[in-house]
Backbone as ProteinMPNN parsed JSONL, in Angstrom:
{"seq_chain_A": "MLVVATRGEQGEVADGFLAEGEQLWQRRVTETHAAAEILGADRVEFLGYKDSGMIGEPSNDFPGSFWTADVEEAARKLAAILREESAEVLTIYDDNGGYGHPDHIQVHRVGKRAAELAGTPRVYQNTMNQDHMRRGMAAMAAQAENVDMPDVESEGQFGKPEAEITAAVDVTKYLEAKRAAMRAHASQISEDSFFLAMPDDGFAYAFGTEWFIREGHGPGITETDLMEGL", "coords_chain_A": {"N_chain_A": [[8.004, -231.453, 140.282], [9.749, -231.203, 137.123], [13.017, -230.727, 136.042], [15.028, -230.138, 133.285], [18.166, -230.429, 131.757], [19.036, -230.199, 129.061], [17.873, -230.187, 125.605], [18.079, -232.534, 124.297], [19.441, -232.719, 121.788], [21.367, -234.29, 120.473], [21.741, -237.545, 119.033], [20.254, -240.386, 117.319], [17.802, -241.194, 114.91], [15.553, -243.28, 113.057], [15.292, -243.074, 109.474], [12.672, -241.072, 108.29], [11.367, -240.969, 110.691], [11.071, -238.474, 111.921], [8.954, -235.656, 111.243], [8.641, -233.803, 108.158], [10.946, -231.216, 108.074], [11.034, -231.119, 110.815], [12.963, -230.934, 113.79], [15.161, -232.95, 115.79], [15.394, -232.121, 118.472], [13.027, -230.735, 118.848], [11.096, -232.759, 118.754], [11.885, -234.184, 121.008], [11.459, -232.41, 123.11], [8.673, -232.265, 123.031], [8.116, -234.945, 123.635], [9.143, -235.073, 126.223], [7.407, -233.375, 127.664], [5.045, -234.823, 127.314], [5.62, -237.23, 128.673], [6.021, -236.196, 131.239], [3.476, -235.294, 131.846], [2.079, -237.719, 131.964], [3.287, -238.815, 134.214], [2.529, -237.041, 136.143], [3.758, -234.612, 136.7], [3.711, -231.203, 137.541], [5.032, -229.05, 136.521], [7.423, -228.227, 134.053], [10.733, -227.506, 133.295], [13.337, -226.273, 131.223], [16.807, -225.921, 131.271], [18.299, -224.855, 129.246], [20.682, -225.626, 128.041], [22.879, -227.294, 125.625], [22.675, -230.608, 124.357], [25.238, -232.856, 125.168], [25.968, -235.252, 124.075], [27.263, -238.669, 123.895], [29.943, -239.887, 126.031], [33.201, -238.875, 125.103], [32.585, -238.073, 122.548], [32.857, -235.593, 119.904], [30.945, -233.644, 120.285], [30.821, -233.216, 122.99], [32.373, -231.03, 123.594], [31.265, -228.9, 122.29], [30.316, -225.453, 121.854], [28.206, -224.159, 124.354], [27.346, -226.611, 125.217], [26.157, -228.802, 127.793], [28.051, -230.175, 129.228], [30.292, -228.532, 129.114], [29.471, -226.392, 130.546], [29.58, -223.786, 132.998], [29.675, -224.759, 136.264], [28.863, -223.334, 138.546], [27.325, -221.265, 137.465], [25.243, -222.683, 136.174], [24.202, -223.95, 138.408], [23.163, -221.817, 139.828], [20.975, -221.149, 138.215], [19.355, -223.433, 138.536], [19.043, -223.369, 141.312], [17.479, -221.09, 141.643], [15.011, -221.974, 140.708], [14.497, -224.014, 142.544], [14.175, -222.478, 144.832], [11.879, -221.007, 144.133], [10.006, -223.05, 144.166], [10.097, -223.791, 146.769], [11.5, -226.111, 147.439], [11.949, -229.16, 149.129], [13.071, -231.562, 148.66], [15.399, -232.903, 146.399], [16.131, -234.74, 143.53], [18.881, -236.19, 141.906], [21.412, -237.368, 139.563], [23.778, -240.068, 140.258], [27.367, -239.881, 140.967], [28.561, -240.882, 138.703], [26.776, -240.449, 136.779], [24.877, -242.426, 136.385], [25.495, -244.164, 134.125], [27.761, -243.105, 133.03], [27.232, -240.988, 131.282], [28.01, -237.804, 130.011], [26.343, -235.494, 130.446], [24.674, -236.37, 132.467], [26.473, -236.767, 134.53], [27.18, -234.122, 134.893], [24.749, -233.119, 135.775], [24.716, -234.217, 138.307], [26.842, -232.775, 139.535], [25.989, -230.09, 139.248], [23.492, -230.211, 140.466], [24.059, -230.866, 143.168], [25.447, -228.561, 143.978], [23.502, -226.598, 143.513], [21.554, -227.268, 145.395], [22.929, -226.635, 147.713], [23.117, -223.848, 147.401], [20.428, -223.098, 147.401], [19.522, -224.062, 149.747], [18.228, -226.491, 149.937], [17.169, -229.219, 151.697], [17.24, -232.068, 151.398], [18.947, -234.274, 149.341], [18.906, -236.641, 146.923], [20.65, -239.134, 145.237], [19.933, -240.578, 142.353], [20.313, -243.907, 141.25], [21.47, -247.057, 139.824], [21.054, -250.366, 140.948], [23.66, -252.399, 141.052], [24.037, -255.071, 141.907], [21.445, -256.044, 142.124], [20.705, -255.85, 139.433], [22.458, -257.735, 138.261], [21.549, -260.108, 139.449], [18.976, -260.233, 138.382], [19.508, -260.372, 135.59], [20.853, -262.804, 135.45], [18.852, -264.583, 136.242], [16.98, -264.178, 134.21], [18.412, -264.954, 131.948], [18.665, -267.631, 132.44], [16.095, -268.519, 132.084], [15.307, -267.834, 129.49], [16.78, -268.583, 126.576], [17.241, -267.269, 124.149], [17.013, -264.524, 124.424], [17.862, -261.209, 123.73], [19.927, -259.541, 125.574], [21.115, -256.558, 127.193], [24.621, -256.009, 127.632], [25.71, -255.366, 130.512], [28.074, -255.492, 131.855], [30.215, -255.057, 130.111], [29.839, -252.577, 129.026], [30.753, -250.364, 130.358], [30.563, -248.687, 133.571], [27.637, -249.337, 135.239], [25.415, -247.919, 137.412], [25.64, -248.465, 141.004], [27.316, -250.404, 143.583], [25.321, -252.517, 145.683], [25.877, -252.163, 148.381], [26.49, -249.486, 148.669], [24.167, -248.097, 148.413], [21.509, -246.256, 149.854], [18.794, -245.831, 149.978], [15.717, -247.306, 149.081], [12.983, -247.336, 147.09], [9.755, -248.483, 146.763], [8.03, -248.69, 143.847], [6.089, -250.07, 142.532], [3.322, -249.778, 142.213], [3.152, -247.78, 140.395], [3.965, -248.711, 137.967], [2.583, -249.051, 135.523], [2.152, -246.401, 134.669], [4.805, -245.636, 134.522], [5.839, -247.217, 132.462], [4.295, -246.265, 130.367], [5.218, -243.642, 130.265], [7.848, -244.084, 129.469], [7.33, -245.074, 126.905], [6.465, -242.746, 125.757], [8.773, -241.463, 125.104], [9.614, -241.978, 122.387], [11.596, -241.415, 120.507], [13.882, -242.179, 121.693], [13.492, -244.622, 122.971], [12.54, -247.358, 121.447], [9.604, -249.21, 120.434], [10.167, -251.914, 120.209], [12.355, -252.222, 121.807], [14.623, -253.607, 124.265], [13.786, -252.847, 126.832], [11.031, -252.122, 126.689], [9.993, -254.386, 125.573], [10.138, -256.308, 127.467], [8.685, -258.917, 129.498], [5.874, -258.585, 131.78], [6.559, -259.373, 134.445], [9.333, -259.288, 134.377], [9.743, -256.588, 133.792], [8.689, -255.456, 136.088], [10.54, -256.363, 137.979], [12.853, -255.07, 137.094], [12.183, -252.339, 137.117], [10.584, -251.785, 139.293], [11.549, -250.845, 141.672], [13.055, -247.925, 142.89], [16.289, -246.689, 143.243], [18.495, -245.027, 145.495], [21.103, -242.81, 146.659], [21.894, -241.195, 149.587], [23.864, -238.831, 150.967], [25.586, -239.212, 154.037], [23.887, -241.008, 155.129], [23.084, -244.48, 155.779], [25.445, -247.15, 156.619], [23.895, -249.357, 154.209], [20.357, -249.887, 153.432], [18.468, -247.332, 154.56], [16.261, -245.788, 154.196], [12.972, -245.68, 152.819], [11.192, -243.984, 151.729], [11.216, -240.992, 150.182], [10.019, -238.69, 151.039], [9.389, -238.907, 153.662], [8.367, -237.735, 156.806], [8.117, -235.076, 156.072]], "CA_chain_A": [[8.326, -230.807, 139.023], [10.858, -231.791, 136.377], [13.958, -229.791, 135.437], [15.83, -230.841, 132.286], [19.306, -229.582, 131.423], [19.158, -229.989, 127.622], [16.705, -230.59, 124.811], [18.36, -233.804, 123.654], [19.704, -232.501, 120.361], [22.184, -235.366, 119.913], [21.035, -238.818, 118.953], [19.929, -240.861, 115.98], [16.491, -241.808, 114.706], [15.433, -243.892, 111.731], [14.785, -242.224, 108.401], [11.223, -240.979, 108.254], [10.786, -240.871, 112.034], [10.682, -237.082, 112.132], [8.166, -235.032, 110.181], [9.43, -232.942, 107.296], [11.312, -229.95, 108.703], [11.088, -231.25, 112.277], [14.265, -231.203, 114.368], [15.093, -233.936, 116.872], [15.162, -231.467, 119.758], [11.606, -230.395, 118.943], [10.376, -233.973, 119.123], [12.224, -234.587, 122.369], [10.751, -231.512, 124.025], [7.288, -232.742, 123.038], [8.101, -236.211, 124.363], [9.37, -234.79, 127.638], [6.157, -232.863, 128.229], [4.074, -235.915, 127.324], [5.984, -238.128, 129.767], [5.801, -235.482, 132.498], [2.033, -235.298, 132.096], [1.73, -239.077, 132.376], [3.814, -239.034, 135.564], [1.9, -236.113, 137.07], [4.554, -233.419, 137.004], [2.935, -229.982, 137.321], [5.863, -228.027, 135.891], [8.621, -228.699, 133.354], [11.627, -226.411, 132.957], [14.59, -226.605, 130.549], [17.839, -224.957, 131.645], [18.737, -224.172, 128.033], [21.984, -226.071, 127.531], [22.826, -228.227, 124.504], [23.018, -232.001, 124.607], [26.667, -233.083, 124.965], [26.229, -236.534, 123.447], [27.921, -239.675, 124.72], [31.292, -239.534, 126.446], [34.222, -239.029, 124.078], [32.147, -237.53, 121.264], [33.234, -234.177, 119.72], [29.868, -232.777, 120.777], [31.065, -232.899, 124.4], [33.051, -229.733, 123.718], [30.604, -227.858, 121.491], [29.885, -224.283, 122.637], [26.855, -224.238, 124.892], [27.016, -227.949, 125.712], [26.023, -228.832, 129.246], [29.306, -230.678, 129.761], [31.237, -227.418, 129.236], [28.833, -225.297, 131.285], [30.114, -223.404, 134.297], [28.836, -225.402, 137.271], [28.28, -222.322, 139.433], [26.278, -220.568, 136.712], [24.108, -223.595, 136.005], [23.628, -224.186, 139.726], [22.344, -220.655, 140.182], [19.706, -221.281, 137.485], [18.549, -224.458, 139.199], [18.729, -222.916, 142.671], [16.361, -220.142, 141.552], [13.791, -222.778, 140.578], [14.289, -224.685, 143.827], [13.624, -221.486, 145.771], [10.498, -220.729, 143.714], [9.169, -224.185, 144.547], [10.354, -224.127, 148.183], [11.769, -227.552, 147.356], [12.562, -229.818, 150.276], [13.735, -232.763, 148.153], [15.908, -232.836, 145.027], [16.768, -235.963, 143.059], [19.872, -235.968, 140.855], [22.116, -238.608, 139.246], [24.974, -240.341, 141.044], [28.555, -239.176, 140.459], [28.909, -241.411, 137.383], [25.659, -240.211, 135.873], [24.183, -243.671, 136.1], [26.298, -245.037, 133.262], [28.874, -242.363, 132.458], [26.846, -239.955, 130.323], [28.555, -236.518, 130.478], [25.326, -234.577, 130.956], [24.182, -236.908, 133.736], [27.512, -236.439, 135.516], [27.066, -232.684, 135.155], [23.548, -232.96, 136.607], [25.154, -234.514, 139.678], [27.637, -231.653, 140.039], [25.154, -228.885, 139.308], [22.427, -230.424, 141.445], [24.597, -230.76, 144.528], [25.746, -227.155, 144.266], [22.234, -225.855, 143.549], [20.922, -227.541, 146.685], [23.65, -225.83, 148.703], [22.754, -222.443, 147.226], [19.006, -222.885, 147.701], [19.199, -224.583, 151.071], [17.358, -227.662, 149.814], [17.76, -230.078, 152.727], [17.429, -233.476, 151.042], [19.405, -234.539, 147.977], [19.019, -238.08, 146.669], [21.309, -239.452, 143.977], [19.326, -241.745, 141.716], [21.316, -244.807, 140.696], [21.02, -248.413, 139.553], [21.616, -251.337, 141.876], [24.426, -253.35, 140.254], [23.814, -256.449, 142.349], [20.066, -256.369, 141.743], [20.721, -256.061, 137.986], [23.126, -258.999, 137.959], [20.656, -261.205, 139.834], [17.888, -260.284, 137.409], [20.029, -260.83, 134.309], [21.155, -264.23, 135.561], [17.582, -265.309, 136.27], [16.353, -264.086, 132.894], [19.198, -265.764, 131.013], [18.384, -269.037, 132.722], [14.741, -268.824, 131.653], [15.111, -267.608, 128.053], [18.092, -268.68, 125.953], [17.388, -266.441, 122.947], [16.706, -263.128, 124.708], [18.998, -260.32, 123.481], [20.0, -258.677, 126.744], [22.273, -255.661, 127.191], [25.786, -256.471, 128.386], [25.996, -254.275, 131.452], [29.43, -255.619, 132.37], [31.215, -254.585, 129.156], [29.478, -251.27, 128.505], [31.076, -249.335, 131.33], [29.966, -248.852, 134.894], [26.228, -249.034, 135.404], [24.967, -247.874, 138.782], [26.537, -248.591, 142.152], [27.121, -251.631, 144.361], [24.209, -252.471, 146.628], [26.358, -251.716, 149.69], [26.576, -248.022, 148.698], [22.823, -247.534, 148.259], [20.926, -245.987, 151.172], [17.332, -245.716, 149.913], [15.039, -248.143, 148.092], [11.583, -246.909, 147.082], [8.886, -249.392, 146.028], [7.175, -247.925, 142.926], [5.36, -251.042, 141.712], [1.97, -249.315, 141.891], [3.245, -246.797, 139.323], [4.624, -249.319, 136.814], [1.833, -248.788, 134.29], [2.47, -245.028, 134.268], [6.226, -245.591, 134.205], [6.003, -247.805, 131.128], [3.688, -245.329, 129.419], [6.122, -242.497, 130.146], [8.965, -244.534, 128.643], [6.824, -245.128, 125.53], [6.339, -241.378, 125.259], [10.093, -241.09, 124.59], [9.796, -242.896, 121.252], [12.835, -241.118, 119.786], [14.981, -242.783, 122.441], [13.146, -245.993, 123.356], [11.611, -247.894, 120.452], [8.621, -250.161, 120.959], [10.758, -253.254, 120.26], [13.566, -252.196, 122.623], [14.671, -254.577, 125.363], [13.075, -252.357, 128.003], [9.58, -252.177, 126.504], [9.6, -255.738, 125.162], [10.217, -257.206, 128.626], [7.41, -259.351, 130.079], [5.474, -257.78, 132.935], [7.295, -259.701, 135.658], [10.69, -258.789, 134.198], [9.688, -255.129, 133.9], [8.477, -255.149, 137.504], [11.804, -256.59, 138.68], [13.834, -254.065, 136.681], [11.772, -250.945, 137.334], [9.655, -251.68, 140.415], [12.22, -250.186, 142.799], [13.973, -246.828, 142.58], [17.421, -246.76, 144.169], [19.101, -243.715, 145.725], [22.158, -242.619, 147.659], [21.818, -239.919, 150.31], [25.094, -238.691, 151.737], [25.397, -239.143, 155.477], [22.99, -242.083, 155.556], [23.685, -245.783, 155.59], [25.457, -248.09, 155.492], [22.695, -250.137, 153.973], [19.11, -249.175, 153.156], [17.915, -246.699, 155.769], [15.053, -245.043, 153.849], [12.11, -246.24, 151.781], [10.266, -242.921, 151.334], [11.998, -239.763, 150.116], [9.252, -237.587, 151.63], [8.995, -239.236, 155.036], [8.563, -236.727, 157.838], [7.945, -233.707, 155.573]], "C_chain_A": [[9.552, -231.453, 138.409], [11.707, -230.682, 135.775], [14.885, -230.587, 134.523], [16.942, -229.904, 131.815], [19.356, -229.224, 129.945], [17.871, -230.402, 126.918], [16.992, -231.851, 123.987], [18.657, -233.725, 122.174], [20.49, -233.634, 119.707], [21.369, -236.662, 119.9], [20.701, -239.159, 117.519], [18.533, -241.458, 115.975], [16.441, -242.351, 113.286], [14.909, -242.882, 110.715], [13.261, -242.252, 108.403], [10.569, -240.867, 109.616], [10.275, -239.459, 112.297], [9.855, -236.571, 110.959], [9.064, -234.125, 109.353], [9.683, -231.596, 107.976], [11.418, -230.004, 110.211], [12.507, -231.582, 112.73], [14.115, -232.17, 115.546], [14.79, -233.276, 118.209], [13.693, -231.098, 119.946], [10.782, -231.607, 119.364], [10.643, -234.347, 120.575], [11.627, -233.667, 123.433], [9.297, -231.954, 124.148], [7.166, -234.03, 123.842], [8.277, -236.001, 125.859], [8.105, -234.295, 128.313], [5.098, -233.959, 128.316], [4.348, -236.874, 128.479], [5.717, -237.484, 131.121], [4.315, -235.458, 132.856], [1.567, -236.666, 132.577], [2.122, -239.317, 133.828], [3.253, -238.058, 136.597], [2.736, -234.923, 137.475], [3.761, -232.168, 136.641], [3.709, -228.928, 136.537], [7.085, -228.682, 135.251], [9.446, -227.485, 132.962], [12.876, -226.957, 132.272], [15.611, -225.519, 130.883], [18.479, -224.28, 130.441], [20.101, -224.559, 127.494], [21.798, -227.063, 126.387], [23.286, -229.611, 124.944], [24.489, -232.239, 124.266], [26.979, -234.385, 124.245], [26.95, -237.484, 124.391], [29.373, -239.294, 124.987], [32.293, -239.821, 125.314], [33.836, -238.506, 122.715], [32.591, -236.068, 121.143], [32.197, -233.214, 120.28], [30.015, -232.439, 122.251], [31.572, -231.474, 124.567], [32.434, -228.636, 122.862], [30.237, -226.679, 122.385], [28.437, -224.431, 123.098], [26.464, -225.609, 125.398], [26.975, -227.934, 127.237], [27.323, -229.298, 129.9], [30.323, -229.559, 129.972], [30.672, -226.262, 130.065], [29.56, -225.026, 132.601], [29.167, -223.926, 135.379], [28.142, -224.373, 138.152], [27.132, -221.588, 138.732], [25.038, -221.443, 136.559], [23.417, -223.852, 137.341], [22.76, -223.019, 140.174], [20.99, -220.709, 139.477], [18.785, -222.287, 138.183], [18.139, -224.02, 140.594], [17.559, -221.938, 142.678], [15.026, -220.883, 141.461], [13.479, -223.484, 141.889], [13.695, -223.718, 144.848], [12.179, -221.161, 145.428], [9.542, -221.816, 144.197], [9.241, -224.512, 146.037], [10.644, -225.614, 148.324], [12.448, -228.061, 148.623], [13.348, -231.062, 149.863], [14.165, -232.522, 146.716], [16.503, -234.189, 144.682], [17.672, -235.614, 141.88], [20.461, -237.332, 140.486], [23.274, -238.829, 140.231], [26.2, -239.734, 140.359], [29.07, -239.723, 139.131], [27.771, -241.224, 136.389], [24.9, -241.464, 135.505], [25.025, -244.632, 135.289], [27.387, -244.275, 132.516], [28.513, -241.309, 131.435], [27.316, -238.589, 130.836], [27.501, -235.597, 131.091], [24.741, -235.065, 132.275], [25.188, -236.631, 134.852], [27.425, -234.956, 135.891], [25.819, -232.371, 135.98], [23.898, -233.217, 138.067], [25.883, -233.306, 140.279], [26.783, -230.406, 140.248], [24.085, -229.026, 140.383], [22.903, -230.288, 142.874], [24.855, -229.304, 144.906], [24.47, -226.325, 144.364], [21.522, -226.064, 144.881], [21.604, -226.755, 147.8], [23.219, -224.369, 148.627], [21.326, -222.164, 147.673], [18.628, -223.332, 149.101], [18.229, -225.75, 151.027], [17.925, -228.77, 150.694], [18.048, -231.515, 152.315], [17.82, -233.617, 149.579], [19.624, -236.04, 147.836], [19.623, -238.301, 145.289], [20.694, -240.733, 143.413], [20.407, -242.598, 141.068], [20.668, -246.121, 140.322], [21.752, -249.36, 140.494], [22.319, -252.429, 141.073], [24.117, -254.798, 140.617], [22.414, -256.928, 141.989], [19.989, -256.651, 140.242], [21.334, -257.413, 137.632], [22.234, -260.189, 138.309], [19.531, -261.363, 138.823], [18.331, -260.814, 136.058], [20.3, -262.328, 134.338], [19.88, -265.058, 135.539], [16.924, -265.308, 134.902], [17.081, -264.953, 131.869], [18.915, -267.243, 131.203], [17.025, -269.464, 132.194], [14.562, -268.726, 130.143], [16.465, -267.544, 127.359], [18.311, -267.667, 124.842], [17.05, -264.965, 123.159], [17.963, -262.285, 124.516], [19.068, -259.287, 124.593], [21.224, -257.769, 126.664], [23.39, -256.214, 128.054], [26.237, -255.354, 129.311], [27.422, -254.344, 131.985], [30.455, -254.968, 131.438], [30.953, -253.177, 128.656], [29.769, -250.149, 129.491], [30.334, -249.558, 132.63], [28.507, -248.41, 134.909], [25.916, -249.03, 136.893], [26.067, -248.023, 139.819], [26.308, -249.927, 142.85], [26.018, -251.445, 145.39], [24.635, -251.901, 147.98], [26.43, -250.196, 149.809], [25.207, -247.351, 148.667], [22.16, -247.397, 149.622], [19.401, -245.885, 151.162], [16.796, -246.59, 148.789], [13.548, -247.832, 148.176], [10.776, -247.851, 146.191], [7.924, -248.567, 145.167], [6.333, -248.855, 142.06], [3.945, -250.567, 141.359], [1.963, -248.277, 140.779], [3.816, -247.391, 138.032], [3.902, -249.051, 135.5], [2.141, -247.39, 133.769], [3.933, -244.92, 133.842], [6.476, -246.126, 132.797], [5.432, -246.871, 130.061], [4.581, -244.113, 129.202], [7.353, -242.859, 129.322], [8.55, -244.583, 127.173], [6.715, -243.734, 124.917], [7.655, -240.878, 124.679], [10.464, -241.986, 123.403], [11.072, -242.632, 120.464], [14.052, -241.728, 120.47], [14.739, -244.256, 122.763], [12.115, -246.524, 122.365], [10.719, -248.954, 121.076], [9.21, -251.568, 121.088], [12.074, -253.283, 121.041], [13.474, -253.236, 123.731], [13.776, -254.139, 126.514], [11.555, -252.47, 127.859], [9.096, -253.56, 126.111], [9.635, -256.729, 126.32], [8.835, -257.656, 129.062], [7.129, -258.575, 131.361], [6.287, -258.092, 134.187], [8.749, -259.225, 135.581], [10.745, -257.284, 134.343], [9.526, -254.715, 135.362], [9.763, -255.332, 138.304], [12.785, -255.459, 138.381], [13.469, -252.66, 137.133], [10.821, -250.744, 138.515], [10.238, -251.044, 141.66], [13.117, -249.083, 142.266], [15.04, -246.794, 143.673], [18.107, -245.397, 144.277], [20.23, -243.794, 146.741], [21.963, -241.241, 148.282], [23.028, -239.827, 151.221], [24.792, -238.535, 153.226], [24.457, -240.186, 156.016], [23.613, -243.427, 155.187], [24.704, -246.038, 156.701], [24.174, -248.899, 155.405], [21.483, -249.255, 153.726], [18.536, -248.634, 154.453], [16.624, -245.943, 155.483], [14.29, -245.756, 152.739], [11.096, -245.228, 151.269], [11.034, -241.597, 151.356], [11.319, -238.595, 150.815], [8.913, -237.821, 153.108], [9.346, -238.109, 156.007], [8.376, -235.296, 157.373], [6.489, -233.287, 155.655]], "O_chain_A": [[10.301, -232.16, 139.083], [11.194, -229.802, 135.085], [15.46, -231.593, 134.94], [16.696, -228.737, 131.513], [19.676, -228.089, 129.594], [16.924, -230.891, 127.534], [16.229, -232.191, 123.083], [18.191, -234.553, 121.391], [20.307, -233.911, 118.522], [20.427, -236.828, 120.674], [20.845, -238.333, 116.618], [18.132, -242.141, 116.918], [17.204, -241.923, 112.42], [14.177, -241.955, 111.062], [12.644, -243.312, 108.503], [9.354, -240.689, 109.706], [9.181, -239.274, 112.831], [10.039, -237.004, 109.822], [10.135, -233.727, 109.81], [8.744, -230.921, 108.399], [11.847, -229.032, 110.833], [13.175, -232.418, 112.121], [13.079, -232.203, 116.21], [14.012, -233.811, 119.0], [13.174, -231.14, 121.061], [9.894, -231.508, 120.21], [9.737, -234.777, 121.289], [11.325, -234.114, 124.54], [8.754, -232.009, 125.252], [6.236, -234.194, 124.632], [7.635, -236.672, 126.667], [7.766, -234.742, 129.409], [4.339, -234.015, 129.284], [3.425, -237.284, 129.182], [5.243, -238.145, 132.045], [3.946, -235.587, 134.023], [0.752, -236.76, 133.495], [1.38, -239.947, 134.582], [3.477, -238.229, 137.795], [2.455, -234.286, 138.49], [3.201, -232.085, 135.548], [3.115, -228.019, 135.957], [7.702, -229.574, 135.833], [8.925, -226.542, 132.366], [13.415, -227.984, 132.686], [15.308, -224.33, 130.787], [19.13, -223.246, 130.586], [20.625, -223.903, 126.593], [20.711, -227.606, 126.194], [24.167, -229.755, 125.792], [24.937, -231.862, 123.184], [28.12, -234.611, 123.843], [27.216, -237.146, 125.544], [29.958, -238.486, 124.267], [32.236, -240.865, 124.664], [34.665, -238.491, 121.805], [32.695, -235.372, 122.153], [32.529, -232.105, 120.699], [29.407, -231.48, 122.727], [31.252, -230.796, 125.543], [33.014, -227.559, 122.722], [29.883, -226.873, 123.548], [27.557, -224.787, 122.314], [25.377, -225.777, 125.951], [27.671, -227.151, 127.884], [27.656, -228.862, 131.002], [31.128, -229.622, 130.901], [31.352, -225.254, 130.256], [30.087, -225.943, 133.231], [27.989, -223.568, 135.401], [26.962, -224.522, 138.47], [26.095, -221.324, 139.339], [23.917, -220.989, 136.79], [22.193, -223.959, 137.4], [21.735, -223.217, 140.827], [19.969, -220.356, 140.068], [17.6, -222.026, 138.392], [17.01, -224.271, 141.017], [16.742, -221.947, 143.6], [14.035, -220.469, 142.064], [12.32, -223.547, 142.301], [12.821, -224.089, 145.631], [11.339, -221.05, 146.321], [8.41, -221.532, 144.589], [8.534, -225.398, 146.517], [10.11, -226.288, 149.205], [13.4, -227.459, 149.119], [14.185, -231.556, 150.618], [13.396, -232.0, 145.909], [17.295, -234.733, 145.452], [17.296, -234.858, 140.985], [20.047, -238.349, 141.043], [23.692, -237.912, 140.938], [26.08, -239.138, 139.289], [29.923, -239.102, 138.498], [27.8, -241.774, 135.288], [24.336, -241.549, 134.414], [25.25, -245.771, 135.696], [27.882, -244.741, 131.489], [29.402, -240.775, 130.773], [27.046, -238.247, 131.987], [27.738, -234.99, 132.135], [24.353, -234.253, 133.115], [24.808, -236.303, 135.976], [27.577, -234.588, 137.056], [25.835, -231.452, 136.798], [23.426, -232.51, 138.957], [25.575, -232.873, 141.389], [26.851, -229.757, 141.292], [23.805, -228.081, 141.12], [22.234, -229.669, 143.701], [24.526, -228.869, 146.009], [24.372, -225.44, 145.214], [20.948, -225.124, 145.43], [20.945, -226.267, 148.718], [22.984, -223.728, 149.651], [21.045, -221.115, 148.254], [17.541, -223.019, 149.587], [17.486, -225.973, 151.982], [19.048, -229.22, 150.465], [18.992, -232.125, 152.819], [17.116, -233.141, 148.688], [20.434, -236.629, 148.551], [19.167, -237.729, 144.299], [20.913, -241.826, 143.935], [21.309, -242.076, 140.414], [19.459, -246.292, 140.481], [22.931, -249.167, 140.794], [21.663, -253.287, 140.482], [23.954, -255.647, 139.74], [22.224, -258.079, 141.597], [19.296, -257.576, 139.819], [20.796, -258.148, 136.803], [22.168, -261.162, 137.558], [19.172, -262.479, 138.449], [17.626, -261.612, 135.44], [20.015, -263.037, 133.373], [19.826, -266.107, 134.898], [16.371, -266.322, 134.477], [16.454, -265.601, 131.031], [18.924, -268.015, 130.244], [16.818, -270.639, 131.889], [13.753, -269.456, 129.57], [17.212, -266.58, 127.526], [19.443, -267.242, 124.61], [16.825, -264.234, 122.194], [19.014, -262.604, 125.072], [18.359, -258.281, 124.564], [22.258, -258.168, 126.126], [23.134, -256.822, 129.093], [27.046, -254.506, 128.936], [27.93, -253.355, 132.513], [31.443, -254.396, 131.899], [31.776, -252.629, 127.923], [29.114, -249.107, 129.466], [29.566, -250.511, 132.765], [28.191, -247.254, 134.627], [26.132, -250.035, 137.57], [27.241, -247.752, 139.564], [25.235, -250.519, 142.729], [25.811, -250.346, 145.903], [23.847, -251.233, 148.65], [26.431, -249.664, 150.919], [25.112, -246.142, 148.877], [22.234, -248.306, 150.45], [18.779, -245.856, 152.224], [17.346, -246.615, 147.688], [12.924, -248.042, 149.216], [11.075, -248.001, 145.007], [7.096, -247.827, 145.7], [5.909, -248.47, 140.97], [3.427, -250.926, 140.301], [0.901, -247.924, 140.268], [4.12, -246.649, 137.098], [4.546, -248.846, 134.471], [2.367, -247.206, 132.573], [4.256, -244.191, 132.904], [7.245, -245.541, 132.033], [6.013, -246.71, 128.988], [4.689, -243.611, 128.083], [7.851, -242.032, 128.557], [9.316, -244.185, 126.295], [6.857, -243.567, 123.705], [7.659, -239.966, 123.851], [11.493, -242.661, 123.417], [11.585, -243.542, 119.813], [15.132, -241.785, 119.883], [15.682, -245.044, 122.818], [10.939, -246.168, 122.445], [11.045, -249.522, 122.118], [8.808, -252.33, 121.967], [12.825, -254.254, 120.951], [12.385, -253.687, 124.089], [13.082, -254.963, 127.11], [10.871, -252.869, 128.801], [7.921, -253.881, 126.29], [9.207, -257.873, 126.166], [7.892, -256.867, 129.009], [8.032, -257.983, 131.952], [6.667, -257.177, 134.918], [9.327, -258.81, 136.586], [11.677, -256.748, 134.944], [10.142, -253.752, 135.817], [10.048, -254.545, 139.207], [13.459, -254.951, 139.278], [14.347, -251.875, 137.493], [10.307, -249.643, 138.712], [9.508, -250.735, 142.602], [13.853, -249.285, 141.3], [14.735, -246.86, 144.864], [18.28, -244.7, 143.277], [20.3, -244.71, 147.56], [21.878, -240.239, 147.572], [23.199, -240.638, 152.131], [23.868, -237.822, 153.618], [24.238, -240.259, 157.226], [24.547, -243.497, 154.388], [24.82, -245.236, 157.627], [23.469, -249.094, 156.395], [21.568, -248.029, 153.801], [18.161, -249.399, 155.341], [15.954, -245.497, 156.415], [14.883, -246.355, 151.841], [10.231, -245.571, 150.463], [11.454, -241.136, 152.417], [11.977, -237.61, 151.149], [8.221, -237.01, 153.723], [10.469, -237.603, 156.022], [8.465, -234.376, 158.186], [6.148, -232.165, 155.28]]}, "name": "protein", "num_of_chains": 1, "seq": "MLVVATRGEQGEVADGFLAEGEQLWQRRVTETHAAAEILGADRVEFLGYKDSGMIGEPSNDFPGSFWTADVEEAARKLAAILREESAEVLTIYDDNGGYGHPDHIQVHRVGKRAAELAGTPRVYQNTMNQDHMRRGMAAMAAQAENVDMPDVESEGQFGKPEAEITAAVDVTKYLEAKRAAMRAHASQISEDSFFLAMPDDGFAYAFGTEWFIREGHGPGITETDLMEGL"}
């Protein structure tokens, strides 16, 4: 199942993208359900908080924003869902929210506490492998001189060093569904974005492995299946 903290109210779309009278949050809820269906999620729940926007924006402190939410209160909401599902595994963001997004950081805090309250035994922090990204960017730059690639070094901290990662899950057989689910989020990922415009081999390198940190495991990769033994 998929639990989402906010409805993605913040953000920008091109003029004419939304239908007359349509709000961005409405489109993003629709997109979330569409992506969840593609990925096979049986249940989607929204915790009801407002999108906080990028770090440093005034929206971080708006009333009802997830960034200002009481961690214990939000954790109780999530813990109730975990108990309903008898969840044995919970995936959350790492402590930097992947790339410093306030709501992702709050997901980390709330998720860890919710697992404690619900007794969910396995918590995996989804992250990006910095070293894997650098190797891929270097290889791509060497092959294509005119490719407009994101500057992951200057845009803040993305992911974690490879040495801190404890789980690597091969998801290459799901790449077609993964790409389709990304396309479903058209208000966030345009068709001509770097991510969707990547050739198949580049997309497979970037998104064919999911990286996680599980406290108390490691050093190094010790798991390749989040459900092993359950």
